[in-house]
C-alpha positions in Angstrom: -13.7 -14.7 21.0 -14.6 -15.2 17.4 -12.4 -14.1 14.7 -13.6 -10.5 12.2 -12.9 -10.6 8.5 -13.0 -7.5 6.1 -13.2 -8.4 2.5 -12.7 -5.9 -0.4 -13.5 -6.6 -3.7 -14.0 -3.3 -5.6 -16.5 -4.1 -7.9 -19.4 -7.2 -7.4 -19.3 -9.2 -10.4 -22.2 -8.9 -12.5 -22.5 -12.3 -13.9 -24.7 -14.6 -12.1 -22.3 -17.7 -11.8 -19.4 -15.5 -10.3 -21.5 -14.0 -8.0 -23.4 -17.0 -6.7 -19.4 -18.2 -5.8 -18.8 -15.3 -4.3 -22.0 -15.6 -2.1 -20.9 -19.7 -1.3 -17.5 -18.6 -0.5 -18.4 -15.5 1.8 -21.2 -17.6 3.3 -18.6 -20.7 4.2 -16.5 -18.2 5.8 -18.8 -16.9 7.8 -19.7 -20.3 9.8 -16.4 -20.1 11.9 -15.7 -16.2 11.3 -17.5 -12.9 11.5 -17.4 -12.0 7.7 -18.0 -8.6 6.1 -17.3 -7.6 2.6 -16.6 -4.0 1.5 -17.3 -2.6 -1.9 -17.7 0.3 -4.3 -20.5 -1.3 -6.2 -24.0 0.0 -5.4 -25.9 -2.4 -3.4 -29.0 -3.5 -2.6 -30.0 -5.0 1.1 -30.9 -8.4 0.8 -32.6 -10.6 3.8 -30.8 -14.1 4.6 -27.2 -13.4 4.4 -24.8 -14.8 6.4 -22.2 -11.9 6.3 -22.5 -8.3 6.3 -21.9 -5.8 3.1 -21.0 -2.4 3.3 -20.6 0.0 0.2 -18.0 2.5 0.6 -18.2 3.8 -2.9 -20.3 6.6 -4.3 -23.3 4.6 -5.4 -23.1 6.1 -9.0 -21.7 3.9 -11.8 -19.5 5.7 -14.9 -19.7 4.2 -18.3 -18.9 0.4 -18.8 -20.1 0.0 -15.3 -17.0 1.5 -13.5 -17.6 2.8 -9.9 -17.2 6.2 -9.7 -15.6 7.6 -6.1 -13.4 10.2 -5.1 -10.4 9.0 -3.2 -10.4 11.3 -0.2 -14.1 10.1 0.7 -13.2 6.5 -0.1 -10.2 6.8 2.5 -12.6 8.5 5.0 -15.4 5.9 4.4 -13.0 2.8 4.6 -11.4 4.2 8.1 -14.6 4.4 9.4 -15.6 0.9 8.8 -12.7 -0.5 9.4 -12.3 1.0 13.2 -16.1 0.0 13.8 -15.4 -3.7 12.6 -11.9 -3.6 14.3 -11.1 -7.0 11.6 -8.2 -9.4 12.8 -7.8 -10.0 8.8 -8.3 -7.3 6.0 -8.3 -9.8 2.9 -8.4 -8.0 -0.7 -9.0 -10.2 -3.7 -8.3 -9.3 -7.1 -5.4 -7.6 -9.1 -4.7 -4.5 -11.1 -7.0 -2.4 -9.2 -5.9 1.0 -8.0 -8.3 1.3 -5.0 -7.6 -2.6 -4.0 -3.7 -0.9 -3.3 -5.2 2.1 -1.0 -7.2 -0.2 1.0 -3.9 -2.7 1.6 -2.0 0.8 1.9 -4.2 2.3 4.7 -5.2 -0.9 6.4 -1.3 -1.8 6.9 -0.2 1.9 7.9 -2.8 0.9 11.0 -1.2 -2.4 12.1 -4.1 -4.5 10.5 -2.5 -7.9 8.7 -3.4 -7.7 5.4 -4.2 -10.8 3.1 -4.1 -10.7 -0.6 -5.7 -13.0 -3.2 -4.6 -12.2 -6.6 -6.9 -14.5 -8.4 -4.2 -15.2 -11.2 -3.4 -11.8 -12.2 0.3 -12.6 -10.8 0.8 -15.1 -13.3 4.0 -15.0 -15.4 1.6 -16.2 -18.8 -1.3 -13.2 -17.9 1.6 -10.6 -17.0 3.3 -11.4 -20.5 0.0 -11.8 -22.8 -1.3 -8.3 -21.2 1.7 -6.2 -21.7 1.8 -2.5 -22.1 -1.8 -1.8 -19.7 -1.0 -4.5 -17.1 2.8 -3.7 -17.1 2.3 0.5 -16.3 0.1 -1.0 -13.6 2.5 -3.1 -12.0 5.1 -0.6 -12.1 3.1 1.9 -10.9 1.1 0.6 -7.8 0.3 -3.8 -8.3 4.4 -4.9 -7.3 4.2 -2.3 -3.9 0.7 -3.8 -3.2 2.2 -7.4 -3.2 5.4 -6.4 -1.4 3.3 -4.7 1.3 1.0 -7.7 2.3 1.8 -10.0 4.9 0.9 -13.1 3.0 -0.6 -14.0 -0.7 -2.8 -16.6 -0.9 -3.2 -18.6 -4.5 -4.6 -21.6 -6.1 -1.8 -21.2 -9.0 1.6 -22.8 -8.1 3.1 -21.1 -11.4 1.9 -17.5 -9.9 3.3 -18.4 -6.2 6.8 -19.4 -8.2 6.6 -16.0 -9.9 6.0 -14.1 -6.7 8.5 -15.5 -4.6 11.7 -15.5 -7.8 10.4 -11.7 -8.2 10.9 -11.3 -4.3 7.8 -9.4 -4.4 6.7 -11.4 -1.4 8.0 -14.4 0.3 4.8 -15.5 2.4 2.8 -17.2 -0.3 0.5 -19.7 1.0 -1.1 -22.4 -2.2 -4.3 -23.1 -1.1 -6.4 -26.3 -3.7 -8.1 -25.0 -6.6 -12.1 -24.6 -6.2 -12.6 -26.2 -9.7 -9.9 -28.6 -9.1 -12.0 -31.6 -9.5 -15.5 -32.4 -10.8 -17.3 -30.3 -8.4 -16.7 -26.9 -7.0 -15.1 -27.6 -3.2 -15.9 -24.4 -1.4 -15.4 -26.3 1.8 -12.0 -27.0 1.3 -11.3 -23.7 -0.1 -12.7 -21.9 3.1 -11.0 -24.2 5.4 -7.7 -23.9 4.1 -8.1 -19.7 3.7 -8.8 -20.5 7.8 -6.0 -22.3 8.6 -3.9 -19.5 7.0 -5.7 -16.8 8.7 -4.7 -18.8 11.9 -1.2 -19.0 10.9 -0.7 -15.4 10.1 -2.4 -14.5 13.1 -0.2 -16.7 15.1 3.0 -14.5 13.4 4.6 -11.3 14.0 3.5 -10.9 17.6 6.5 -8.8 18.0 4.7 -5.8 15.9 0.7 -7.2 16.4 0.9 -7.8 20.6 -1.7 -5.3 22.2 -0.8 -2.7 24.9 -2.3 -4.5 27.9 0.0 -7.7 26.8 2.9 -5.7 26.3 2.4 -4.0 29.9 2.5 -7.6 30.9 5.4 -8.6 29.8 7.2 -5.6 30.9 5.7 -6.5 34.3 6.9 -10.1 34.0 10.3 -9.3 33.0 10.9 -7.0 36.2 9.4 -9.2 38.3 11.7 -12.2 36.9 15.0 -10.0 37.5 13.6 -8.5 40.8 15.6 -9.6 44.2 14.5 -12.3 45.7 13.8 -10.5 49.2 11.9 -7.4 47.3 8.9 -6.7 49.2 6.6 -5.4 46.2 8.4 -5.4 43.0 5.0 -4.5 40.9 2.4 -2.2 41.5 -1.5 -2.6 41.8 -2.1 -1.4 38.1 0.3 -4.4 36.8 -1.2 -7.0 38.7 -4.7 -6.6 38.2 -3.4 -6.7 34.7 -1.8 -9.6 35.1 -4.8 -11.2 36.7 -6.9 -10.3 33.6 -5.2 -11.9 30.9 -7.4 -14.1 29.2 -5.5 -17.7 27.8 -5.5 -16.3 24.3 -3.6 -13.2 25.8 -1.1 -15.6 27.4 -0.7 -17.4 24.0 -0.1 -14.5 22.5 2.7 -13.6 24.8 4.3 -16.7 24.9 4.6 -16.4 21.1 5.8 -12.7 21.9 8.4 -14.1 23.8 9.8 -17.0 21.8 10.3 -14.0 19.1 12.3 -11.8 21.4 14.3 -14.7 23.1 12.9 -14.3 26.6 10.7 -17.6 27.3 12.6 -18.1 30.3 12.6 -15.0 31.9 8.7 -14.8 31.5 8.1 -18.2 32.7 10.2 -17.2 35.8 8.3 -14.2 36.3 4.8 -16.3 36.1 6.6 -18.6 38.6 7.3 -16.0 41.0 4.0 -14.3 40.8 1.9 -17.3 40.5 -0.6 -15.8 38.2 -1.4 -18.7 35.7 -1.8 -22.1 36.4 0.4 -23.7 33.3 1.7 -21.6 30.8 0.4 -22.3 26.9 2.9 -24.6 24.9 3.6 -22.8 22.0 6.8 -24.9 20.3 4.7 -26.4 17.8 2.5 -23.4 16.5 2.7 -23.0 12.6 3.6 -19.7 12.1 5.5 -17.8 9.2 9.4 -16.7 9.8 10.4 -13.0 10.6 11.2 -10.7 7.7 14.2 -9.1 10.0 15.8 -12.5 12.0 16.6 -11.8 15.6 19.5 -12.8 17.2 18.4 -14.2 20.6 21.6 -15.4 21.9 22.7 -13.7 25.0 24.5 -10.5 24.7 28.5 -11.0 24.8 30.8 -8.9 27.2 33.3 -8.8 24.4 33.3 -7.5 21.1 30.7 -8.7 18.6 32.5 -11.1 15.6 30.8 -8.7 13.1 33.3 -6.1 14.5 36.4 -5.3 12.0 39.8 -5.8 13.1 40.6 -2.3 12.8 37.3 -1.7 15.0 38.6 -3.9 17.4 41.9 -2.0 17.6 40.5 1.3 18.1 38.3 0.5 20.7 40.7 -1.9 23.0 43.0 1.3 22.9 40.4 3.4 23.7 39.5 1.4 26.6 42.6 0.8 28.2 42.9 1.4 32.3 39.4 1.0 32.6 38.0 -1.6 35.1 36.7 -4.4 33.7 33.1 -4.4 35.2 32.8 -0.8 33.2 34.5 -2.2 30.2 32.1 -5.1 29.9 29.1 -2.8 30.3 30.3 -0.4 27.7 31.3 -3.5 25.2 27.9 -4.7 25.8 26.2 -1.4 24.9 28.5 -1.3 21.6 27.3 -4.7 21.1 23.7 -3.5 21.4 24.1 -1.0 18.8 25.6 -3.1 16.5 22.3 -5.4 16.6 20.2 -1.9 16.3 22.4 -1.7 13.2 21.8 -4.9 11.7 18.1 -4.9 13.0 18.6 -8.0 15.1 18.1 -6.4 18.4 15.8 -7.8 20.9 14.6 -7.6 24.6 17.0 -10.7 25.5 20.0 -8.3 24.9 18.3 -5.4 27.0 17.5 -8.1 29.8 21.1 -9.2 29.9 22.0 -5.5 30.2 19.2 -4.7 32.8 21.2 -7.5 34.7 24.5 -5.7 34.9 22.8 -2.5 35.4 21.0 -4.1 38.6 23.8 -6.8 39.9 27.0 -5.4 39.1 29.0 -2.9 41.3 29.0 0.0 38.1 31.3 3.3 39.1 29.2 5.7 37.1 31.9 8.1 36.3 34.0 5.6 35.0 31.5 4.0 32.8 30.6 7.4 31.6 34.5 8.0 30.9 34.5 4.9 29.1 31.5 5.7 26.5 32.6 8.6 26.0 35.7 7.6 25.0 34.0 5.3 22.3 31.7 7.8 21.7 28.4 5.8 23.0 27.7 8.0 25.9 24.4 9.3 24.6 23.4 6.0 23.1 23.8 4.7 26.4 21.2 7.5 27.7 19.0 6.2 25.4 19.0 2.3 26.1 18.7 3.3 29.7 15.3 5.1 29.0 14.1 2.2 26.6 15.1 0.0 29.9 13.0 1.7 31.9 10.3 1.7 29.6 10.2 -2.1 28.6 11.6 -4.0 31.9 10.6 -1.0 34.4 14.4 -0.3 35.4 13.9 1.7 38.6 15.9 4.7 38.6 18.2 4.1 41.0 20.0 1.7 38.8 20.3 3.4 35.8 24.5 4.2 35.8 23.2 7.0 33.0 21.0 9.8 33.0 17.9 8.9 30.6 17.8 10.6 27.3 14.6 10.4 24.8 14.9 11.6 21.3 14.9 10.7 18.1 17.6 7.9 18.5 15.3 6.6 21.0 12.7 6.2 19.1 15.2 4.1 16.5 16.0 1.8 19.3 12.2 1.4 20.1 11.6 0.9 16.2 13.8 -1.5 15.9 12.4 -3.9 18.7 9.4 -3.8 17.2 10.9 -4.5 13.7 10.5 -8.3 12.9 
């Protein structure tokens, strides 16, 4: 399926040379990607363009060529175009324009990956030379826009170093300069942009996996951890969903599994169900590293290393006299809470707890007593709710009543925080 890219340029350049370069760039991009240009400038429809142009401005110009527009109306028009196109990438060009920062914010809030090309605006020499006017723009919206974007594209190594050193964004990619040689090399520039688009789309699957694929992951986890002689572990809807997955969606699932540390569980679920031939190999796929590093190691039944001596002493005292099985589960839940606090929780940890719930002889009364002692009872109920949602844990195997509240939502958000 062809990718779709939405490029936002607030003001179309007026001089012929820059306009010609813009047209050449978008035409090259359109050779392999469905390309759309969104702008505030009044536009006249032209025939023969390989890309689509959408005007979301008022169509009026003020003094000195500035475009007049109403922010609320702009928001409404942009969202209408955004959901009509459903782009894979939103690419914003140019710095120090307030509308650019709003477009980045509106797209990011709705889960669309945002790429930003500052075009020299974040070069420290330029910022120093333009001290004053640029300074208040940097403080009011330009820094927040740079931090918010998923990736920065620049041809200026000095600009890239400044963005990283100032901790504005750690995902900065340097692409060849258009004017680096004797001739304008638009082919290399466009190909490099496409490669970075692909790298970004292969990243952050924890956040961007579609709903159908998430349901497939839950079904495969449940199938993987079900008993061998269980007659029908999956319902017909889950089976149909798994059989309808495309090769690309299987690839996305494997990238997601890699991020969440559950690749062996997914592979086992696929083997048991025989829903696909060979799973895609994603071990060599290039992608950006996570903003929040997940701990994909197995969940321990002993106190985590991060626990202080005082915490260990207190928990040991409270759990005296508790059976080893219930004690182990209580400590697993304590470790899960530590992962939530550190933003390192992943599905691997919940799968380990699922296996304990499913296959260990847990006395519900003793477990409740242990969790009340270390003040984790409500947290354990919330984790049971999340397990029912993400791995289809049957109600008969949950040793605690489920609880769905704001604390449960925090655990869900922690899982997809990447």
